N, CA, C and O atoms as CSV, one atom per row, in Angstrom:
chain,resi,resn,atom,element,x,y,z
A,1,MET,N,N,207.650,63.217,87.263
A,1,MET,CA,C,207.839,64.342,88.157
A,1,MET,C,C,208.860,63.979,89.220
A,1,MET,O,O,208.828,62.886,89.785
A,2,ILE,N,N,209.756,64.902,89.482
A,2,ILE,CA,C,210.760,64.695,90.512
A,2,ILE,C,C,210.690,65.876,91.459
A,2,ILE,O,O,210.580,67.022,91.024
A,3,SER,N,N,210.753,65.601,92.742
A,3,SER,CA,C,210.827,66.667,93.725
A,3,SER,C,C,211.749,66.209,94.835
A,3,SER,O,O,212.075,65.026,94.932
A,4,GLY,N,N,212.162,67.126,95.657
A,4,GLY,CA,C,213.054,66.756,96.735
A,4,GLY,C,C,213.296,67.909,97.678
A,4,GLY,O,O,212.702,68.979,97.548
A,5,ILE,N,N,214.170,67.676,98.622
A,5,ILE,CA,C,214.546,68.699,99.593
A,5,ILE,C,C,216.058,68.754,99.620
A,5,ILE,O,O,216.721,67.716,99.625
A,6,ILE,N,N,216.608,69.956,99.638
A,6,ILE,CA,C,218.053,70.120,99.745
A,6,ILE,C,C,218.366,71.001,100.938
A,6,ILE,O,O,217.492,71.700,101.451
A,7,PHE,N,N,219.603,70.965,101.376
A,7,PHE,CA,C,220.077,71.736,102.520
A,7,PHE,C,C,220.963,72.838,101.973
A,7,PHE,O,O,222.047,72.559,101.459
A,8,VAL,N,N,220.524,74.091,102.073
A,8,VAL,CA,C,221.260,75.223,101.516
A,8,VAL,C,C,221.465,76.259,102.606
A,8,VAL,O,O,220.515,76.679,103.267
A,9,ASN,N,N,222.722,76.669,102.788
A,9,ASN,CA,C,223.049,77.726,103.753
A,9,ASN,C,C,222.409,77.488,105.117
A,9,ASN,O,O,221.858,78.412,105.716
A,10,GLY,N,N,222.479,76.275,105.599
A,10,GLY,CA,C,221.981,75.955,106.920
A,10,GLY,C,C,220.483,75.769,107.016
A,10,GLY,O,O,219.958,75.603,108.117
A,11,GLU,N,N,219.782,75.792,105.900
A,11,GLU,CA,C,218.329,75.662,105.909
A,11,GLU,C,C,217.897,74.581,104.913
A,11,GLU,O,O,218.556,74.370,103.894
A,12,PHE,N,N,216.795,73.904,105.213
A,12,PHE,CA,C,216.224,72.961,104.266
A,12,PHE,C,C,215.391,73.754,103.263
A,12,PHE,O,O,214.635,74.645,103.648
A,13,GLU,N,N,215.528,73.432,101.986
A,13,GLU,CA,C,214.797,74.121,100.926
A,13,GLU,C,C,214.210,73.064,100.008
A,13,GLU,O,O,214.881,72.084,99.683
A,14,SER,N,N,212.973,73.248,99.588
A,14,SER,CA,C,212.370,72.228,98.726
A,14,SER,C,C,212.605,72.566,97.262
A,14,SER,O,O,212.637,73.732,96.868
A,15,ILE,N,N,212.767,71.512,96.468
A,15,ILE,CA,C,212.818,71.652,95.019
A,15,ILE,C,C,211.416,71.320,94.544
A,15,ILE,O,O,210.891,70.256,94.871
A,16,PRO,N,N,210.797,72.213,93.777
A,16,PRO,CA,C,209.418,71.944,93.341
A,16,PRO,C,C,209.361,70.762,92.394
A,16,PRO,O,O,210.374,70.333,91.841
A,17,ASN,N,N,208.159,70.247,92.220
A,17,ASN,CA,C,207.966,69.175,91.241
A,17,ASN,C,C,208.372,69.679,89.865
A,17,ASN,O,O,207.949,70.751,89.430
A,18,VAL,N,N,209.186,68.902,89.198
A,18,VAL,CA,C,209.682,69.288,87.882
A,18,VAL,C,C,209.480,68.117,86.942
A,18,VAL,O,O,209.861,66.987,87.249
A,19,HIS,N,N,208.889,68.387,85.815
A,19,HIS,CA,C,208.754,67.339,84.803
A,19,HIS,C,C,209.987,67.398,83.914
A,19,HIS,O,O,210.251,68.417,83.276
A,20,LEU,N,N,210.739,66.307,83.871
A,20,LEU,CA,C,211.986,66.302,83.135
A,20,LEU,C,C,211.842,65.647,81.769
A,20,LEU,O,O,212.764,64.971,81.310
A,21,GLY,N,N,210.718,65.831,81.122
A,21,GLY,CA,C,210.525,65.259,79.813
A,21,GLY,C,C,211.278,66.012,78.724
A,21,GLY,O,O,211.610,65.431,77.691
A,22,ALA,N,N,211.547,67.279,78.938
A,22,ALA,CA,C,212.298,68.085,77.976
A,22,ALA,C,C,213.740,68.181,78.448
A,22,ALA,O,O,214.033,67.942,79.619
A,23,ASN,N,N,214.625,68.524,77.551
A,23,ASN,CA,C,216.041,68.513,77.872
A,23,ASN,C,C,216.507,69.781,78.575
A,23,ASN,O,O,217.582,69.757,79.175
A,24,PHE,N,N,215.783,70.862,78.540
A,24,PHE,CA,C,216.132,72.123,79.203
A,24,PHE,C,C,217.414,72.763,78.667
A,24,PHE,O,O,217.901,73.729,79.254
A,25,LEU,N,N,217.964,72.256,77.583
A,25,LEU,CA,C,219.216,72.778,77.034
A,25,LEU,C,C,220.331,72.795,78.060
A,25,LEU,O,O,221.194,73.672,78.031
A,26,LEU,N,N,220.319,71.837,78.959
A,26,LEU,CA,C,221.325,71.803,80.016
A,26,LEU,C,C,222.678,71.317,79.520
A,26,LEU,O,O,223.695,71.552,80.172
A,27,ARG,N,N,222.702,70.649,78.387
A,27,ARG,CA,C,223.966,70.119,77.900
A,27,ARG,C,C,224.999,71.208,77.690
A,27,ARG,O,O,226.191,70.991,77.910
A,28,GLU,N,N,224.553,72.366,77.268
A,28,GLU,CA,C,225.487,73.435,76.956
A,28,GLU,C,C,226.172,73.985,78.205
A,28,GLU,O,O,227.309,74.449,78.120
A,29,ILE,N,N,225.519,73.945,79.341
A,29,ILE,CA,C,226.106,74.541,80.544
A,29,ILE,C,C,226.210,73.556,81.694
A,29,ILE,O,O,226.678,73.912,82.776
A,30,GLY,N,N,225.783,72.333,81.477
A,30,GLY,CA,C,225.625,71.404,82.584
A,30,GLY,C,C,226.814,70.527,82.875
A,30,GLY,O,O,227.959,70.840,82.547
A,31,MET,N,N,226.503,69.434,83.493
A,31,MET,CA,C,227.505,68.507,84.005
A,31,MET,C,C,228.252,67.797,82.878
A,31,MET,O,O,227.894,67.909,81.705
A,32,ASN,N,N,229.278,67.079,83.255
A,32,ASN,CA,C,230.133,66.356,82.328
A,32,ASN,C,C,229.435,65.070,81.877
A,32,ASN,O,O,229.442,64.070,82.596
A,33,LEU,N,N,228.837,65.101,80.694
A,33,LEU,CA,C,228.090,63.949,80.184
A,33,LEU,C,C,228.998,62.774,79.849
A,33,LEU,O,O,228.596,61.617,79.974
A,34,GLU,N,N,230.221,63.070,79.425
A,34,GLU,CA,C,231.156,61.979,79.137
A,34,GLU,C,C,231.447,61.181,80.406
A,34,GLU,O,O,231.488,59.951,80.380
A,35,HIS,N,N,231.649,61.892,81.512
A,35,HIS,CA,C,231.930,61.193,82.768
A,35,HIS,C,C,230.698,60.428,83.256
A,35,HIS,O,O,230.824,59.336,83.810
A,36,PHE,N,N,229.511,60.999,83.050
A,36,PHE,CA,C,228.271,60.285,83.377
A,36,PHE,C,C,228.233,58.950,82.643
A,36,PHE,O,O,227.944,57.913,83.241
A,37,ASN,N,N,228.526,58.979,81.353
A,37,ASN,CA,C,228.501,57.753,80.551
A,37,ASN,C,C,229.571,56.761,80.990
A,37,ASN,O,O,229.346,55.552,80.946
A,38,VAL,N,N,230.734,57.260,81.413
A,38,VAL,CA,C,231.790,56.376,81.926
A,38,VAL,C,C,231.310,55.674,83.194
A,38,VAL,O,O,231.499,54.467,83.343
A,39,LEU,N,N,230.688,56.424,84.111
A,39,LEU,CA,C,230.162,55.823,85.340
A,39,LEU,C,C,229.090,54.786,85.015
A,39,LEU,O,O,229.089,53.684,85.563
A,40,LEU,N,N,228.189,55.153,84.125
A,40,LEU,CA,C,227.089,54.258,83.775
A,40,LEU,C,C,227.599,52.975,83.130
A,40,LEU,O,O,227.132,51.885,83.462
A,41,SER,N,N,228.543,53.095,82.221
A,41,SER,CA,C,229.072,51.903,81.546
A,41,SER,C,C,230.076,51.160,82.420
A,41,SER,O,O,230.422,50.014,82.133
A,42,GLY,N,N,230.548,51.814,83.491
A,42,GLY,CA,C,231.522,51.192,84.382
A,42,GLY,C,C,230.900,50.360,85.490
A,42,GLY,O,O,231.598,49.921,86.404
A,43,GLY,N,N,229.604,50.140,85.415
A,43,GLY,CA,C,228.965,49.255,86.377
A,43,GLY,C,C,228.320,49.952,87.553
A,43,GLY,O,O,227.876,49.283,88.486
A,44,TYR,N,N,228.250,51.282,87.545
A,44,TYR,CA,C,227.577,51.993,88.637
A,44,TYR,C,C,226.090,52.056,88.324
A,44,TYR,O,O,225.578,53.048,87.806
A,45,HIS,N,N,225.418,50.963,88.655
A,45,HIS,CA,C,224.004,50.745,88.359
A,45,HIS,C,C,223.132,51.723,89.141
A,45,HIS,O,O,223.391,51.999,90.312
A,46,VAL,N,N,222.109,52.238,88.492
A,46,VAL,CA,C,221.094,53.059,89.171
A,46,VAL,C,C,219.737,52.417,88.911
A,46,VAL,O,O,219.561,51.680,87.941
A,47,TRP,N,N,218.788,52.706,89.784
A,47,TRP,CA,C,217.471,52.090,89.693
A,47,TRP,C,C,216.565,52.801,88.707
A,47,TRP,O,O,215.588,52.217,88.239
A,48,GLN,N,N,216.868,54.054,88.380
A,48,GLN,CA,C,216.073,54.790,87.408
A,48,GLN,C,C,216.499,54.393,85.991
A,48,GLN,O,O,217.534,53.760,85.785
A,49,GLN,N,N,215.678,54.780,85.037
A,49,GLN,CA,C,216.093,54.661,83.648
A,49,GLN,C,C,217.277,55.620,83.439
A,49,GLN,O,O,217.243,56.736,83.959
A,50,PRO,N,N,218.302,55.229,82.707
A,50,PRO,CA,C,219.481,56.093,82.543
A,50,PRO,C,C,219.161,57.506,82.052
A,50,PRO,O,O,219.765,58.470,82.522
A,51,GLN,N,N,218.227,57.643,81.120
A,51,GLN,CA,C,217.859,58.974,80.610
A,51,GLN,C,C,217.228,59.833,81.709
A,51,GLN,O,O,217.544,61.016,81.838
A,52,GLU,N,N,216.342,59.233,82.493
A,52,GLU,CA,C,215.692,59.951,83.602
A,52,GLU,C,C,216.740,60.379,84.629
A,52,GLU,O,O,216.702,61.513,85.108
A,53,TRP,N,N,217.664,59.499,84.969
A,53,TRP,CA,C,218.706,59.769,85.952
A,53,TRP,C,C,219.624,60.899,85.465
A,53,TRP,O,O,219.984,61.796,86.227
A,54,ARG,N,N,219.990,60.836,84.187
A,54,ARG,CA,C,220.858,61.871,83.616
A,54,ARG,C,C,220.168,63.236,83.658
A,54,ARG,O,O,220.779,64.228,84.055
A,55,LEU,N,N,218.897,63.290,83.250
A,55,LEU,CA,C,218.174,64.563,83.256
A,55,LEU,C,C,218.010,65.113,84.668
A,55,LEU,O,O,218.124,66.320,84.885
A,56,PHE,N,N,217.744,64.236,85.622
A,56,PHE,CA,C,217.650,64.673,87.015
A,56,PHE,C,C,218.974,65.280,87.477
A,56,PHE,O,O,218.988,66.358,88.071
A,57,LEU,N,N,220.085,64.593,87.208
A,57,LEU,CA,C,221.394,65.111,87.624
A,57,LEU,C,C,221.725,66.425,86.921
A,57,LEU,O,O,222.305,67.322,87.533
A,58,GLU,N,N,221.367,66.547,85.650
A,58,GLU,CA,C,221.591,67.807,84.934
A,58,GLU,C,C,220.783,68.943,85.563
A,58,GLU,O,O,221.281,70.058,85.721
A,59,PHE,N,N,219.532,68.648,85.920
A,59,PHE,CA,C,218.699,69.667,86.573
A,59,PHE,C,C,219.310,70.096,87.897
A,59,PHE,O,O,219.426,71.289,88.177
A,60,VAL,N,N,219.699,69.123,88.708
A,60,VAL,CA,C,220.274,69.437,90.024
A,60,VAL,C,C,221.604,70.185,89.869
A,60,VAL,O,O,221.868,71.132,90.611
A,61,ASP,N,N,222.431,69.773,88.923
A,61,ASP,CA,C,223.702,70.449,88.663
A,61,ASP,C,C,223.465,71.919,88.317
A,61,ASP,O,O,224.143,72.804,88.838
A,62,THR,N,N,222.507,72.167,87.441
A,62,THR,CA,C,222.187,73.547,87.055
A,62,THR,C,C,221.607,74.324,88.231
A,62,THR,O,O,221.924,75.498,88.420
A,63,TYR,N,N,220.766,73.676,89.013
A,63,TYR,CA,C,220.189,74.313,90.209
A,63,TYR,C,C,221.301,74.799,91.138
A,63,TYR,O,O,221.274,75.937,91.607
A,64,PHE,N,N,222.278,73.930,91.402
A,64,PHE,CA,C,223.390,74.306,92.279
A,64,PHE,C,C,224.215,75.427,91.658
A,64,PHE,O,O,224.564,76.388,92.344
A,65,LYS,N,N,224.527,75.319,90.385
A,65,LYS,CA,C,225.355,76.341,89.727
A,65,LYS,C,C,224.657,77.692,89.696
A,65,LYS,O,O,225.294,78.718,89.936
A,66,ASN,N,N,223.354,77.713,89.404
A,66,ASN,CA,C,222.615,78.978,89.363
A,66,ASN,C,C,222.582,79.673,90.717
A,66,ASN,O,O,222.484,80.898,90.788
A,67,ARG,N,N,222.663,78.901,91.781
A,67,ARG,CA,C,222.648,79.460,93.132
A,67,ARG,C,C,224.049,79.553,93.730
A,67,ARG,O,O,224.214,79.852,94.913
A,68,LYS,N,N,225.055,79.293,92.893
A,68,LYS,CA,C,226.465,79.372,93.282
A,68,LYS,C,C,226.784,78.492,94.496
A,68,LYS,O,O,227.552,78.882,95.375
A,69,ILE,N,N,226.189,77.313,94.527
A,69,ILE,CA,C,226.448,76.328,95.574
A,69,ILE,C,C,227.602,75.472,95.079
A,69,ILE,O,O,227.427,74.615,94.213
A,70,GLU,N,N,228.782,75.714,95.637
A,70,GLU,CA,C,229.984,75.060,95.123
A,70,GLU,C,C,230.240,73.689,95.725
A,70,GLU,O,O,230.795,72.825,95.046
A,71,ARG,N,N,229.862,73.462,96.958
A,71,ARG,CA,C,230.082,72.161,97.611
A,71,ARG,C,C,228.777,71.715,98.249
A,71,ARG,O,O,228.620,71.809,99.466
A,72,PRO,N,N,227.833,71.226,97.440
A,72,PRO,CA,C,226.527,70.836,97.979
A,72,PRO,C,C,226.626,69.599,98.873
A,72,PRO,O,O,227.584,68.830,98.807
A,73,ILE,N,N,225.617,69.442,99.698
A,73,ILE,CA,C,225.474,68.249,100.527
A,73,ILE,C,C,224.210,67.537,100.052
A,73,ILE,O,O,223.120,68.109,100.072
A,74,VAL,N,N,224.365,66.290,99.628
A,74,VAL,CA,C,223.228,65.498,99.163
A,74,VAL,C,C,222.899,64.476,100.241
A,74,VAL,O,O,223.769,63.714,100.663
A,75,VAL,N,N,221.652,64.458,100.686
A,75,VAL,CA,C,221.184,63.474,101.653
A,75,VAL,C,C,220.291,62.505,100.896
A,75,VAL,O,O,219.258,62.890,100.348
A,76,GLU,N,N,220.700,61.253,100.875
A,76,GLU,CA,C,219.953,60.231,100.155
A,76,GLU,C,C,219.237,59.331,101.160
A,76,GLU,O,O,219.870,58.720,102.021
A,77,LEU,N,N,217.921,59.255,101.041
A,77,LEU,CA,C,217.118,58.415,101.921
A,77,LEU,C,C,216.892,57.075,101.241
A,77,LEU,O,O,216.260,57.010,100.187
A,78,GLY,N,N,217.399,56.015,101.833
A,78,GLY,CA,C,217.328,54.702,101.210
A,78,GLY,C,C,218.422,54.584,100.173
A,78,GLY,O,O,218.218,54.956,99.017
A,79,THR,N,N,219.573,54.078,100.559
A,79,THR,CA,C,220.761,54.148,99.703
A,79,THR,C,C,220.860,53.049,98.657
A,79,THR,O,O,221.643,53.187,97.717
A,80,ALA,N,N,220.106,51.966,98.776
A,80,ALA,CA,C,220.087,50.893,97.770
A,80,ALA,C,C,221.487,50.506,97.312
A,80,ALA,O,O,221.776,50.467,96.116
A,81,GLY,N,N,222.340,50.225,98.270
A,81,GLY,CA,C,223.697,49.789,97.930
A,81,GLY,C,C,224.635,50.914,97.543
A,81,GLY,O,O,225.710,50.661,97.000
A,82,ASN,N,N,224.249,52.144,97.811
A,82,ASN,CA,C,225.060,53.323,97.478
A,82,ASN,C,C,225.366,53.430,95.989
A,82,ASN,O,O,226.414,53.951,95.609
A,83,SER,N,N,224.473,52.948,95.154
A,83,SER,CA,C,224.728,52.954,93.720
A,83,SER,C,C,224.774,54.365,93.130
A,83,SER,O,O,225.356,54.565,92.064
A,84,GLN,N,N,224.170,55.344,93.803
A,84,GLN,CA,C,224.127,56.704,93.266
A,84,GLN,C,C,225.199,57.614,93.853
A,84,GLN,O,O,225.443,58.700,93.327
A,85,LYS,N,N,225.833,57.187,94.926
A,85,LYS,CA,C,226.797,58.034,95.638
A,85,LYS,C,C,227.899,58.571,94.722
A,85,LYS,O,O,228.216,59.760,94.762
A,86,LYS,N,N,228.472,57.710,93.912
A,86,LYS,CA,C,229.579,58.110,93.041
A,86,LYS,C,C,229.134,59.199,92.059
A,86,LYS,O,O,229.914,60.099,91.750
A,87,TYR,N,N,227.916,59.131,91.575
A,87,TYR,CA,C,227.397,60.155,90.669
A,87,TYR,C,C,227.337,61.517,91.375
A,87,TYR,O,O,227.773,62.530,90.828
A,88,TYR,N,N,226.790,61.522,92.595
A,88,TYR,CA,C,226.685,62.782,93.336
A,88,TYR,C,C,228.067,63.364,93.629
A,88,TYR,O,O,228.286,64.565,93.470
A,89,GLU,N,N,228.982,62.523,94.052
A,89,GLU,CA,C,230.310,63.006,94.410
A,89,GLU,C,C,231.104,63.461,93.198
A,89,GLU,O,O,231.686,64.546,93.214
A,90,GLU,N,N,231.137,62.653,92.152
A,90,GLU,CA,C,232.004,62.949,91.015
A,90,GLU,C,C,231.396,63.923,90.006
A,90,GLU,O,O,232.125,64.717,89.412
A,91,LEU,N,N,230.091,63.879,89.800
A,91,LEU,CA,C,229.482,64.772,88.820
A,91,LEU,C,C,229.045,66.102,89.417
A,91,LEU,O,O,229.112,67.134,88.748
A,92,LEU,N,N,228.601,66.088,90.661
A,92,LEU,CA,C,228.110,67.310,91.289
A,92,LEU,C,C,229.096,67.892,92.303
A,92,LEU,O,O,228.890,68.997,92.806
A,93,GLY,N,N,230.160,67.156,92.603
A,93,GLY,CA,C,231.112,67.625,93.619
A,93,GLY,C,C,230.481,67.693,94.993
A,93,GLY,O,O,230.864,68.524,95.816
A,94,ALA,N,N,229.521,66.827,95.247
A,94,ALA,CA,C,228.736,66.894,96.481
A,94,ALA,C,C,229.316,66.024,97.582
A,94,ALA,O,O,229.981,65.020,97.326
A,95,ARG,N,N,229.050,66.432,98.801
A,95,ARG,CA,C,229.277,65.597,99.981
A,95,ARG,C,C,228.010,64.765,100.120
A,95,ARG,O,O,226.914,65.323,100.170
A,96,HIS,N,N,228.135,63.450,100.182
A,96,HIS,CA,C,226.990,62.544,100.206
A,96,HIS,C,C,226.785,62.012,101.611
A,96,HIS,O,O,227.730,61.561,102.259
A,97,ILE,N,N,225.539,62.065,102.082
A,97,ILE,CA,C,225.158,61.448,103.347
A,97,ILE,C,C,224.051,60.449,103.023
A,97,ILE,O,O,222.987,60.830,102.535
A,98,GLY,N,N,224.304,59.182,103.294
A,98,GLY,CA,C,223.320,58.147,103.038
A,98,GLY,C,C,222.627,57.718,104.317
A,98,GLY,O,O,223.282,57.449,105.324
A,99,ILE,N,N,221.298,57.654,104.279
A,99,ILE,CA,C,220.500,57.188,105.408
A,99,ILE,C,C,219.769,55.926,104.961
A,99,ILE,O,O,219.096,55.914,103.931
A,100,ASN,N,N,219.912,54.873,105.747
A,100,ASN,CA,C,219.265,53.617,105.394
A,100,ASN,C,C,218.791,52.917,106.655
A,100,ASN,O,O,219.401,53.058,107.715
A,101,ILE,N,N,217.717,52.171,106.545
A,101,ILE,CA,C,217.153,51.474,107.695
A,101,ILE,C,C,217.956,50.219,108.038
A,101,ILE,O,O,217.925,49.748,109.175
A,102,SER,N,N,218.670,49.684,107.055
A,102,SER,CA,C,219.479,48.493,107.283
A,102,SER,C,C,220.898,48.781,106.815
A,102,SER,O,O,221.114,49.575,105.899
A,103,ASN,N,N,221.840,48.140,107.439
A,103,ASN,CA,C,223.235,48.380,107.082
A,103,ASN,C,C,223.900,47.078,106.654
A,103,ASN,O,O,225.050,46.813,107.005
A,104,LYS,N,N,223.169,46.271,105.896
A,104,LYS,CA,C,223.678,44.961,105.471
A,104,LYS,C,C,224.981,45.075,104.706
A,104,LYS,O,O,225.880,44.248,104.865
A,105,ARG,N,N,225.081,46.101,103.877
A,105,ARG,CA,C,226.280,46.262,103.055
A,105,ARG,C,C,227.244,47.297,103.620
A,105,ARG,O,O,228.279,47.571,103.012
A,106,GLY,N,N,226.920,47.872,104.770
A,106,GLY,CA,C,227.798,48.853,105.395
A,106,GLY,C,C,227.901,50.162,104.634
A,106,GLY,O,O,228.918,50.852,104.708
A,107,GLU,N,N,226.839,50.508,103.895
A,107,GLU,CA,C,226.948,51.670,103.034
A,107,GLU,C,C,226.386,52.971,103.600
A,107,GLU,O,O,226.653,54.036,103.044
A,108,SER,N,N,225.621,52.920,104.679
A,108,SER,CA,C,224.970,54.145,105.136
A,108,SER,C,C,225.822,54.899,106.156
A,108,SER,O,O,226.533,54.312,106.971
A,109,ASP,N,N,225.718,56.228,106.073
A,109,ASP,CA,C,226.381,57.093,107.055
A,109,ASP,C,C,225.553,57.170,108.332
A,109,ASP,O,O,226.089,57.282,109.434
A,110,ILE,N,N,224.231,57.107,108.158
A,110,ILE,CA,C,223.313,57.148,109.289
A,110,ILE,C,C,222.396,55.932,109.167
A,110,ILE,O,O,221.738,55.727,108.148
A,111,LEU,N,N,222.372,55.147,110.214
A,111,LEU,CA,C,221.511,53.978,110.257
A,111,LEU,C,C,220.249,54.345,111.016
A,111,LEU,O,O,220.316,54.739,112.180
A,112,GLY,N,N,219.087,54.217,110.362
A,112,GLY,CA,C,217.857,54.532,111.054
A,112,GLY,C,C,216.672,54.643,110.120
A,112,GLY,O,O,216.823,54.711,108.900
A,113,ASN,N,N,215.496,54.662,110.711
A,113,ASN,CA,C,214.245,54.819,109.997
A,113,ASN,C,C,214.036,56.306,109.716
A,113,ASN,O,O,214.130,57.127,110.628
A,114,THR,N,N,213.758,56.652,108.477
A,114,THR,CA,C,213.609,58.070,108.125
A,114,THR,C,C,212.363,58.709,108.754
A,114,THR,O,O,212.219,59.931,108.726
A,115,HIS,N,N,211.468,57.899,109.316
A,115,HIS,CA,C,210.282,58.433,109.997
A,115,HIS,C,C,210.528,58.642,111.490
A,115,HIS,O,O,209.643,59.112,112.205
A,116,ASP,N,N,211.703,58.301,111.953
A,116,ASP,CA,C,212.050,58.386,113.372
A,116,ASP,C,C,212.735,59.729,113.662
A,116,ASP,O,O,213.670,60.118,112.962
A,117,GLU,N,N,212.269,60.423,114.685
A,117,GLU,CA,C,212.857,61.710,115.070
A,117,GLU,C,C,214.339,61.566,115.435
A,117,GLU,O,O,215.124,62.492,115.231
A,118,GLY,N,N,214.717,60.397,115.976
A,118,GLY,CA,C,216.115,60.161,116.321
A,118,GLY,C,C,217.015,60.179,115.096
A,118,GLY,O,O,218.149,60.652,115.164
A,119,THR,N,N,216.522,59.672,113.987
A,119,THR,CA,C,217.286,59.680,112.734
A,119,THR,C,C,217.459,61.113,112.245
A,119,THR,O,O,218.542,61.489,111.798
A,120,LEU,N,N,216.395,61.917,112.328
A,120,LEU,CA,C,216.491,63.323,111.950
A,120,LEU,C,C,217.496,64.046,112.844
A,120,LEU,O,O,218.244,64.902,112.373
A,121,GLY,N,N,217.514,63.707,114.120
A,121,GLY,CA,C,218.480,64.308,115.037
A,121,GLY,C,C,219.915,63.971,114.644
A,121,GLY,O,O,220.794,64.830,114.703
A,122,LYS,N,N,220.152,62.723,114.242
A,122,LYS,CA,C,221.490,62.321,113.785
A,122,LYS,C,C,221.889,63.110,112.541
A,122,LYS,O,O,223.034,63.543,112.415
A,123,LEU,N,N,220.934,63.296,111.618
A,123,LEU,CA,C,221.214,64.041,110.401
A,123,LEU,C,C,221.543,65.498,110.731
A,123,LEU,O,O,222.516,66.048,110.214
A,124,LYS,N,N,220.742,66.117,111.581
A,124,LYS,CA,C,220.993,67.515,111.952
A,124,LYS,C,C,222.358,67.668,112.601
A,124,LYS,O,O,223.075,68.632,112.331
A,125,SER,N,N,222.720,66.716,113.458
A,125,SER,CA,C,224.024,66.749,114.114
A,125,SER,C,C,225.157,66.631,113.091
A,125,SER,O,O,226.145,67.362,113.153
A,126,MET,N,N,224.996,65.701,112.154
A,126,MET,CA,C,226.017,65.519,111.120
A,126,MET,C,C,226.134,66.768,110.247
A,126,MET,O,O,227.242,67.196,109.924
A,127,LEU,N,N,224.999,67.355,109.862
A,127,LEU,CA,C,225.018,68.570,109.047
A,127,LEU,C,C,225.656,69.733,109.792
A,127,LEU,O,O,226.387,70.527,109.200
A,128,ALA,N,N,225.382,69.835,111.087
A,128,ALA,CA,C,225.990,70.900,111.884
A,128,ALA,C,C,227.506,70.743,111.920
A,128,ALA,O,O,228.236,71.728,111.804
A,129,THR,N,N,227.977,69.520,112.079
A,129,THR,CA,C,229.419,69.260,112.094
A,129,THR,C,C,230.040,69.604,110.748
A,129,THR,O,O,231.098,70.230,110.693
A,130,ILE,N,N,229.393,69.202,109.669
A,130,ILE,CA,C,229.923,69.468,108.327
A,130,ILE,C,C,229.959,70.966,108.051
A,130,ILE,O,O,230.960,71.477,107.548
A,131,THR,N,N,228.882,71.676,108.374
A,131,THR,CA,C,228.852,73.109,108.068
A,131,THR,C,C,229.804,73.889,108.956
A,131,THR,O,O,230.369,74.885,108.502
A,132,LYS,N,N,230.009,73.477,110.209
A,132,LYS,CA,C,231.004,74.140,111.059
A,132,LYS,C,C,232.392,73.971,110.476
A,132,LYS,O,O,233.167,74.926,110.419
A,133,THR,N,N,232.707,72.761,110.044
A,133,THR,CA,C,234.004,72.495,109.427
A,133,THR,C,C,234.162,73.334,108.172
A,133,THR,O,O,235.215,73.934,107.959
A,134,SER,N,N,233.124,73.386,107.330
A,134,SER,CA,C,233.179,74.175,106.103
A,134,SER,C,C,233.374,75.645,106.408
A,134,SER,O,O,234.142,76.322,105.726
A,135,ASN,N,N,232.684,76.154,107.430
A,135,ASN,CA,C,232.823,77.562,107.797
A,135,ASN,C,C,234.233,77.864,108.281
A,135,ASN,O,O,234.782,78.919,107.964
A,136,ARG,N,N,234.836,76.941,109.056
A,136,ARG,CA,C,236.216,77.149,109.512
A,136,ARG,C,C,237.168,77.167,108.329
A,136,ARG,O,O,238.090,77.982,108.285
A,137,ILE,N,N,236.954,76.277,107.373
A,137,ILE,CA,C,237.813,76.242,106.183
A,137,ILE,C,C,237.664,77.536,105.397
A,137,ILE,O,O,238.661,78.106,104.954
A,138,MET,N,N,236.437,78.006,105.216
A,138,MET,CA,C,236.207,79.247,104.457
A,138,MET,C,C,236.849,80.437,105.148
A,138,MET,O,O,237.385,81.316,104.473
A,139,LYS,N,N,236.810,80.493,106.485
A,139,LYS,CA,C,237.426,81.605,107.212
A,139,LYS,C,C,238.935,81.591,107.032
A,139,LYS,O,O,239.563,82.647,106.953
A,140,CYS,N,N,239.516,80.410,106.967
A,140,CYS,CA,C,240.965,80.318,106.740
A,140,CYS,C,C,241.324,80.759,105.325
A,140,CYS,O,O,242.361,81.385,105.104
A,141,MET,N,N,240.470,80.430,104.384
A,141,MET,CA,C,240.745,80.758,102.982
A,141,MET,C,C,240.453,82.232,102.677
A,141,MET,O,O,241.131,82.836,101.846
A,142,HIS,N,N,239.461,82.808,103.338
A,142,HIS,CA,C,239.047,84.174,103.084
A,142,HIS,C,C,239.009,84.947,104.411
A,142,HIS,O,O,237.949,85.089,105.022
A,143,PRO,N,N,240.174,85.444,104.850
A,143,PRO,CA,C,240.199,86.154,106.156
A,143,PRO,C,C,239.389,87.426,106.150
A,143,PRO,O,O,239.319,88.119,107.165
């Protein structure tokens, strides 16, 4: 079972628990599987089993596409060396924000404990800055 929270249109929205044991026929409309395999074989290690990780990304890709979310923001809690960042950016076209309690490898955008209100404040501030910038860009593109 996989569940999570995403940030959509300025609001946090939960993704319900989903059992990814079936393929959901996502291959026909989903993400670029060839590029997924290139990343996986290119040394971008993930902690999940590759099949589980692929199905999760396919589900999330379809979720974004069905809701016409063209430039999603992915917030990753516990970045584990940023091993998943490239997948989110290249396969989902997402803006990645990594939160980690330690910055030994310099990989996190926000340094802090995810149970600390101060860390949530940093995230909200960063999201506000990103969405303001996105809104300004959209206004320029669509007067």
